[in-house]
BALOBA-1460 file (C-alpha; in Angstrom, 3 decimals):
// residues 182
<rec num="1" residu="m" x="352.614" y="125.498" z="74.874"/>
<rec num="2" residu="k" x="349.503" y="126.011" z="72.742"/>
<rec num="3" residu="l" x="347.457" y="126.831" z="75.864"/>
<rec num="4" residu="l" x="350.064" y="129.412" z="76.911"/>
<rec num="5" residu="s" x="349.865" y="131.006" z="73.446"/>
<rec num="6" residu="v" x="346.080" y="131.186" z="73.617"/>
<rec num="7" residu="l" x="346.185" y="132.674" z="77.134"/>
<rec num="8" residu="c" x="348.763" y="135.253" z="76.080"/>
<rec num="9" residu="a" x="346.760" y="136.212" z="72.991"/>
<rec num="10" residu="a" x="343.558" y="136.565" z="75.033"/>
<rec num="11" residu="t" x="345.338" y="138.674" z="77.657"/>
<rec num="12" residu="i" x="346.894" y="140.918" z="75.041"/>
<rec num="13" residu="a" x="343.551" y="141.408" z="73.302"/>
<rec num="14" residu="a" x="341.753" y="142.217" z="76.557"/>
<rec num="15" residu="l" x="344.257" y="144.673" z="78.024"/>
<rec num="16" residu="p" x="343.782" y="147.531" z="75.554"/>
<rec num="17" residu="l" x="340.016" y="147.133" z="75.809"/>
<rec num="18" residu="a" x="340.178" y="147.325" z="79.603"/>
<rec num="19" residu="a" x="342.360" y="150.424" z="79.463"/>
<rec num="20" residu="c" x="340.219" y="152.246" z="76.901"/>
<rec num="21" residu="s" x="336.797" y="151.384" z="78.272"/>
<rec num="22" residu="s" x="337.435" y="152.105" z="81.907"/>
<rec num="23" residu="t" x="338.336" y="155.019" z="84.112"/>
<rec num="24" residu="p" x="340.805" y="155.019" z="86.976"/>
<rec num="25" residu="t" x="337.888" y="155.117" z="89.437"/>
<rec num="26" residu="p" x="335.920" y="151.862" z="89.705"/>
<rec num="27" residu="k" x="332.216" y="152.387" z="89.070"/>
<rec num="28" residu="s" x="330.728" y="150.756" z="92.175"/>
<rec num="29" residu="a" x="331.411" y="151.512" z="95.833"/>
<rec num="30" residu="e" x="332.216" y="147.824" z="96.347"/>
<rec num="31" residu="k" x="334.870" y="147.829" z="93.610"/>
<rec num="32" residu="r" x="336.352" y="151.089" z="94.937"/>
<rec num="33" residu="a" x="336.620" y="149.470" z="98.376"/>
<rec num="34" residu="d" x="338.227" y="146.387" z="96.767"/>
<rec num="35" residu="v" x="340.909" y="148.485" z="95.022"/>
<rec num="36" residu="k" x="341.709" y="150.289" z="98.282"/>
<rec num="37" residu="a" x="341.844" y="147.009" z="100.227"/>
<rec num="38" residu="d" x="344.021" y="145.379" z="97.552"/>
<rec num="39" residu="a" x="346.384" y="148.380" z="97.569"/>
<rec num="40" residu="q" x="346.697" y="148.221" z="101.361"/>
<rec num="41" residu="a" x="347.293" y="144.455" z="101.263"/>
<rec num="42" residu="a" x="349.978" y="144.929" z="98.570"/>
<rec num="43" residu="l" x="351.655" y="147.605" z="100.707"/>
<rec num="44" residu="n" x="351.580" y="145.299" z="103.732"/>
<rec num="45" residu="k" x="353.162" y="142.439" z="101.731"/>
<rec num="46" residu="a" x="355.817" y="144.710" z="100.259"/>
<rec num="47" residu="q" x="356.689" y="146.133" z="103.679"/>
<rec num="48" residu="a" x="356.894" y="142.609" z="105.134"/>
<rec num="49" residu="d" x="359.313" y="141.671" z="102.307"/>
<rec num="50" residu="d" x="361.324" y="144.873" z="102.780"/>
<rec num="51" residu="p" x="361.404" y="146.606" z="106.169"/>
<rec num="52" residu="t" x="363.224" y="149.615" z="104.597"/>
<rec num="53" residu="l" x="360.199" y="150.378" z="102.418"/>
<rec num="54" residu="a" x="358.290" y="152.104" z="105.236"/>
<rec num="55" residu="a" x="361.038" y="154.716" z="105.583"/>
<rec num="56" residu="r" x="361.004" y="155.304" z="101.803"/>
<rec num="57" residu="l" x="357.235" y="155.819" z="101.825"/>
<rec num="58" residu="d" x="357.467" y="158.179" z="104.812"/>
<rec num="59" residu="e" x="360.096" y="160.373" z="103.116"/>
<rec num="60" residu="c" x="358.505" y="160.655" z="99.674"/>
<rec num="61" residu="q" x="355.890" y="163.280" z="98.804"/>
<rec num="62" residu="a" x="353.396" y="160.685" z="97.502"/>
<rec num="63" residu="y" x="353.219" y="157.131" z="96.223"/>
<rec num="64" residu="a" x="350.958" y="155.194" z="93.886"/>
<rec num="65" residu="v" x="350.237" y="151.528" z="94.549"/>
<rec num="66" residu="f" x="349.052" y="149.283" z="91.727"/>
<rec num="67" residu="p" x="348.314" y="146.000" z="93.554"/>
<rec num="68" residu="k" x="347.492" y="143.827" z="90.531"/>
<rec num="69" residu="v" x="348.995" y="144.686" z="87.170"/>
<rec num="70" residu="g" x="348.193" y="142.013" z="84.583"/>
<rec num="71" residu="k" x="350.702" y="141.671" z="81.769"/>
<rec num="72" residu="g" x="350.702" y="139.417" z="78.732"/>
<rec num="73" residu="a" x="352.831" y="139.197" z="75.626"/>
<rec num="74" residu="a" x="353.479" y="137.204" z="72.492"/>
<rec num="75" residu="g" x="355.676" y="139.506" z="70.402"/>
<rec num="76" residu="v" x="353.364" y="142.411" z="71.182"/>
<rec num="77" residu="g" x="352.492" y="142.947" z="74.817"/>
<rec num="78" residu="g" x="350.281" y="144.936" z="77.081"/>
<rec num="79" residu="a" x="349.573" y="145.491" z="80.743"/>
<rec num="80" residu="y" x="346.839" y="147.158" z="82.775"/>
<rec num="81" residu="g" x="346.235" y="147.805" z="86.462"/>
<rec num="82" residu="r" x="344.255" y="150.054" z="88.790"/>
<rec num="83" residu="g" x="345.629" y="151.570" z="91.946"/>
<rec num="84" residu="v" x="345.500" y="154.229" z="94.626"/>
<rec num="85" residu="l" x="347.533" y="157.412" z="95.004"/>
<rec num="86" residu="y" x="348.558" y="158.291" z="98.564"/>
<rec num="87" residu="e" x="349.825" y="161.629" z="99.846"/>
<rec num="88" residu="k" x="351.199" y="161.727" z="103.399"/>
<rec num="89" residu="g" x="349.877" y="158.190" z="103.869"/>
<rec num="90" residu="q" x="346.270" y="159.116" z="102.974"/>
<rec num="91" residu="a" x="344.447" y="157.907" z="99.870"/>
<rec num="92" residu="v" x="343.715" y="160.921" z="97.644"/>
<rec num="93" residu="g" x="342.628" y="159.300" z="94.385"/>
<rec num="94" residu="y" x="342.446" y="156.365" z="92.024"/>
<rec num="95" residu="c" x="344.851" y="155.807" z="89.171"/>
<rec num="96" residu="d" x="345.480" y="153.313" z="86.442"/>
<rec num="97" residu="l" x="348.370" y="152.307" z="84.259"/>
<rec num="98" residu="s" x="348.436" y="150.917" z="80.766"/>
<rec num="99" residu="q" x="351.503" y="149.607" z="79.029"/>
<rec num="100" residu="a" x="352.316" y="148.617" z="75.483"/>
<rec num="101" residu="t" x="355.484" y="146.831" z="74.378"/>
<rec num="102" residu="i" x="356.901" y="145.278" z="71.257"/>
<rec num="103" residu="g" x="359.843" y="142.930" z="70.898"/>
<rec num="104" residu="a" x="360.985" y="139.443" z="71.793"/>
<rec num="105" residu="q" x="358.581" y="138.529" z="74.602"/>
<rec num="106" residu="l" x="356.307" y="135.683" z="75.602"/>
<rec num="107" residu="g" x="354.323" y="134.951" z="78.727"/>
<rec num="108" residu="a" x="351.879" y="136.311" z="81.240"/>
<rec num="109" residu="q" x="352.323" y="137.590" z="84.769"/>
<rec num="110" residu="t" x="350.751" y="139.577" z="87.554"/>
<rec num="111" residu="y" x="352.819" y="142.016" z="89.571"/>
<rec num="112" residu="t" x="352.528" y="144.861" z="92.056"/>
<rec num="113" residu="e" x="354.021" y="148.244" z="91.173"/>
<rec num="114" residu="i" x="354.740" y="151.023" z="93.673"/>
<rec num="115" residu="i" x="355.808" y="154.414" z="92.348"/>
<rec num="116" residu="c" x="357.363" y="156.845" z="94.840"/>
<rec num="117" residu="f" x="357.273" y="160.552" z="93.991"/>
<rec num="118" residu="e" x="360.114" y="162.630" z="95.406"/>
<rec num="119" residu="t" x="358.949" y="166.103" z="94.334"/>
<rec num="120" residu="p" x="355.693" y="168.056" z="94.085"/>
<rec num="121" residu="e" x="356.449" y="168.517" z="90.367"/>
<rec num="122" residu="a" x="356.530" y="164.745" z="89.811"/>
<rec num="123" residu="i" x="353.172" y="164.391" z="91.593"/>
<rec num="124" residu="a" x="351.699" y="167.216" z="89.496"/>
<rec num="125" residu="r" x="352.837" y="165.474" z="86.269"/>
<rec num="126" residu="f" x="351.232" y="162.254" z="87.470"/>
<rec num="127" residu="k" x="347.942" y="163.942" z="88.350"/>
<rec num="128" residu="d" x="347.660" y="165.965" z="85.142"/>
<rec num="129" residu="g" x="348.342" y="162.964" z="82.900"/>
<rec num="130" residu="t" x="351.697" y="164.091" z="81.494"/>
<rec num="131" residu="f" x="353.672" y="161.515" z="83.509"/>
<rec num="132" residu="a" x="354.845" y="158.377" z="81.706"/>
<rec num="133" residu="l" x="357.552" y="155.793" z="82.194"/>
<rec num="134" residu="d" x="359.560" y="154.848" z="79.133"/>
<rec num="135" residu="a" x="361.716" y="151.838" z="78.377"/>
<rec num="136" residu="q" x="364.672" y="153.536" z="80.074"/>
<rec num="137" residu="a" x="362.961" y="153.611" z="83.491"/>
<rec num="138" residu="s" x="364.354" y="151.010" z="85.853"/>
<rec num="139" residu="a" x="362.334" y="149.248" z="88.508"/>
<rec num="140" residu="v" x="363.759" y="147.673" z="91.646"/>
<rec num="141" residu="a" x="362.323" y="144.345" z="92.801"/>
<rec num="142" residu="v" x="360.861" y="144.508" z="96.300"/>
<rec num="143" residu="k" x="363.069" y="142.442" z="98.584"/>
<rec num="144" residu="s" x="364.935" y="143.245" z="101.755"/>
<rec num="145" residu="g" x="366.725" y="146.580" z="101.328"/>
<rec num="146" residu="a" x="365.057" y="147.534" z="98.044"/>
<rec num="147" residu="g" x="363.316" y="150.561" z="99.552"/>
<rec num="148" residu="a" x="366.615" y="151.963" z="100.725"/>
<rec num="149" residu="n" x="368.416" y="151.124" z="97.471"/>
<rec num="150" residu="a" x="365.860" y="152.396" z="94.947"/>
<rec num="151" residu="r" x="367.155" y="155.567" z="93.299"/>
<rec num="152" residu="y" x="365.018" y="158.460" z="92.178"/>
<rec num="153" residu="q" x="365.203" y="159.301" z="88.495"/>
<rec num="154" residu="d" x="363.478" y="162.514" z="87.435"/>
<rec num="155" residu="g" x="361.732" y="162.639" z="90.826"/>
<rec num="156" residu="v" x="360.407" y="159.066" z="90.656"/>
<rec num="157" residu="a" x="361.470" y="155.673" z="92.054"/>
<rec num="158" residu="v" x="359.708" y="152.496" z="90.892"/>
<rec num="159" residu="l" x="359.471" y="149.258" z="92.883"/>
<rec num="160" residu="t" x="357.847" y="146.042" z="91.667"/>
<rec num="161" residu="r" x="356.869" y="142.784" z="93.336"/>
<rec num="162" residu="n" x="356.216" y="139.703" z="91.187"/>
<rec num="163" residu="e" x="353.012" y="137.949" z="92.172"/>
<rec num="164" residu="t" x="352.433" y="135.139" z="89.645"/>
<rec num="165" residu="g" x="353.364" y="133.992" z="86.183"/>
<rec num="166" residu="l" x="356.412" y="133.875" z="84.013"/>
<rec num="167" residu="m" x="357.563" y="136.401" z="81.457"/>
<rec num="168" residu="a" x="360.572" y="136.337" z="79.166"/>
<rec num="169" residu="e" x="361.152" y="139.592" z="77.344"/>
<rec num="170" residu="a" x="363.544" y="141.851" z="75.540"/>
<rec num="171" residu="a" x="361.121" y="144.554" z="74.520"/>
<rec num="172" residu="v" x="360.640" y="148.296" z="74.283"/>
<rec num="173" residu="g" x="357.584" y="150.257" z="75.292"/>
<rec num="174" residu="g" x="356.273" y="152.420" z="78.052"/>
<rec num="175" residu="q" x="353.644" y="152.983" z="80.705"/>
<rec num="176" residu="k" x="351.007" y="155.724" z="80.686"/>
<rec num="177" residu="f" x="348.981" y="156.734" z="83.723"/>
<rec num="178" residu="r" x="345.617" y="158.344" z="84.489"/>
<rec num="179" residu="y" x="344.428" y="159.821" z="87.798"/>
<rec num="180" residu="q" x="341.096" y="160.846" z="89.323"/>
<rec num="181" residu="p" x="340.773" y="162.378" z="92.812"/>
<rec num="182" residu="l" x="338.541" y="160.656" z="95.390"/>
């Protein structure tokens, strides 16, 4: 248990630093290629888990894929991940998300997050930095039928896929996003 506490504390301390010191666009061409490849691999896995997801992605105006969001918490929590924004199936820019939470929570996990944008206005909010998800936003776990069952709220539907780790939480907080075109 002590090792888990140390890992959580280290993750929590590192997440805000990663979010503040970086930009949505990775600095090297190799890292940019890695983010794109990771986003495509995450999309492929999610579509294999849920065959209805492809139809959801085809019908939405745009979608952001965050292939590896790292999250850690011990009372206070944080998360950070980089991703790619797609419009009409084509990568148009890099984005990142940062999250802060407070409440009864303990653990660490990695997950994939896919945000589908239903309207041009929702995409514009995302690109100009005024888009955020609050504690009231609900995410649907990617499994068979999730793409068809996810409901848009304020022009946005959120899908997540757990990759690794374990997190127990009853917390409040929100996610903030940044975007840079290719």
